[in-house]
N, C-alpha and C positions, 0 to 999 in steps of 0.2 A: 306574521300577524295571523295567518289562518290557523296555525297550530295553537297559538296562544288563545285565539278566540274560541276555538273548539273546546279547549281545556276549561276555560271559564264558563262556557255554555253548559258543559256537563256538570261542573261543580255547583254552579249557581242554580241550575235546574233541579238538581237533587236536593239542594237546601230548600228551595221553594216548595217542592213536593212534600218534603218532610214537615215543614212548618204548616202547610195546609192540612196534611193528614192529622197532625197533632191538634189543630184548631177544631177540626171536625169531630175528633174523638173526645175532646174536652171543650164543649161549646161554652162553658162558663169560665174558661180560663182567660187570663189577661190577653193572650195572643188572639183570642177570638172576639175581642172587644170592638164594637162598631166605632169607626172614626168620624162618622157624620160628615163625610167629605163630598157628598153629592154623587159619589160613584159606588156606594155600598161597599167600600173597602174596609177591611178589618186590620187590626194592628199587624198581623203576620204578613199582610201584603206589602208592608212598608219596610220590613227588615232587610230583605235582599237589595232593594233599590238604595236604601240608605248606606248599606255596607259597600255597594258598588261605587256610589258617588264618593264616599270617603276614601276608598282605595284609589280611585282615579285621581283625586286631588293630591294624595300623598305621592303617587307616581309622578305627576307633573312637577311638583315641588322638588322631589328628590332628583328628577332628571335635570332640573335647572341648576342644582348645586353640586351634582356629581360629575357632570360633563364639562370640559373646558369649552366655553361658548363665546364665539364672536357675536355679540348681541345683534348687530345689524345683519350679519350673514344669516343668523338663526331666525331673526324676525321676518326678513323679507326673502331670504333665500332657502336653500335646502341643506341644512347641516345635520349630519347623522347624529342621532340621539337615541339611546336605548329606550327612552320613555315613550317614543312615538309608537312602535309596534305593541308595547304593553298597554298603553292607554287606549289605543284604537281597538286592539284585540279584546280588552275588557269591555268596552262599549258594545262592540258587535256581538260578543258572547252573551252579554246581559240581555240585549233585545231579542236575540235569537231564542234564548230559553224562555223569555216572556211569551213569544209567539207559540212555542211548543207546549208550555205547561199551563197557560191560562187561556180562557175564552176571550178573544178580542173582537170588539165590534169592528166594522169596516174602517172607521176613522182611525181607531187605535192601531189597527193592523197596518194601515198605510203609514202611520207615524213610525212604527217600529221598523218597517221595511226601509223607509227613507233614512232613518237613523243608521241602520246597518250600511246602507249605500254611502252615507256621509263618512263613515269610518274608513271605508275603502277609498273614497275620493281623497281624503286627507293624506292617506298613505301614498297615493299616486300623484300628489301635487308636485309640480316642478318649481314652486316658489311658496313663500309665506308659511313655511313650516311652523315657526314659532308663533306667528300671528294667529294662525288657525287654531293651534293648540291652546293658546292663551284665551282666544275667543270662547272656545268650548269650556275652558277652565272656569271662567267667570260665570258662565251659564250654570255649570255644575255647582258652584258655590251657592248661587241663588236657589237652585232646585233642592240642594241639601237643606237649606234653611226652611224652605217651603215644606218639605217632608217632616222636618223636626217640629214645625208648627202644627202640622196635622196630628202628630202623635203626642203632642202636649209638652214636648221638651222646651220649645220656644213659643212665644206668643204667635198665634196664627196670623195676626195682622202684620207682624214683622216678617213672617215667611212670604206673604204676598208682596210686600214692599221689596223684599230682597229679590224675588223672582223678576219683578218688573224693572227695578233699577239695574240689576245685573245684565238684563237684556239690552238696556240703553248703553251701558258701558261696552258690552260686547260688540254691538253694532257700531259704536264709536271707533273700536279697533279696526273694523272693516273699512269705515270711511277714511280713517287715517291711512290705511294701506292703499286705498284707491288714489288718494291725493298725493302721497309721498313716495310710493314705490315706483321704480322704473323697471322692475322685473317683468319678464314676459310670463303671462299667466296662461297655463294650459286649461283644457276643458275641466279637469278635475278640480282646479282652484275655483273656477267659476261656478261649478256645481256646488262646491262647499259654501261659497259666498251666498248663493241664492238660497240654499237650504238653511243656513244659519240666520239669514235675514228673515226668511219666512217664519222660522221658529221663533225668532225674537219678537216679531210683530204679534204673533199669536200669544206669546207669553205676556207681553205688555197689555194687550186687550183683556186677557183673562185676569191679570193682576189688578188692573184698574177696576174691573167689574166687581171682583171680590172685595177689594178695599172699600168701595162705596157701600156694598152690602153690609160689611162688618161695622162701618162707621154709623150707618143708619140704625143698626141694632144697639149701638152704644157700647 
């Protein structure tokens, strides 16, 4: 996971820097277009995150179909799957290069550090491998639609609904695990649960606020 994460951090970081340099050199280009997202982000800021989320989703789905899986053992236990180190390495590498290549305020920096920690925690979990990966997977689906909404590929309202509803579904996975699982959970699993729940609550609050704002604008 460390080697995979470092490789992705290097590759994605170089891509981010190249896109930013291009946008600065050609301020009237499409990549330099303001997305009006309340964070002063331009189109080039979304390219690497969208690519990363899309690859992560493909890795998860491919892992489910290319490995022989005992569903219950994979969901509640620890069944080896090549997708785990690749997905968590991709996530950790992405957030690491975000910290290095971009100016992050304190809140965003804490988010990125926590996300990297979550990737390590999932790898060290002694149970819930499939459940935690699936929880993160539905979050990524919602985030991908949110980003596509900001860049104009999908309706922005749909993106915020997707982010909020995917958070509800993901936390539903966690509740299902707590109610149905008899697996012994180590500290890494509990850290993952707390982090994913905290992230989910924040996503729901943000989504509801933006949905109300968009509906008021008509």
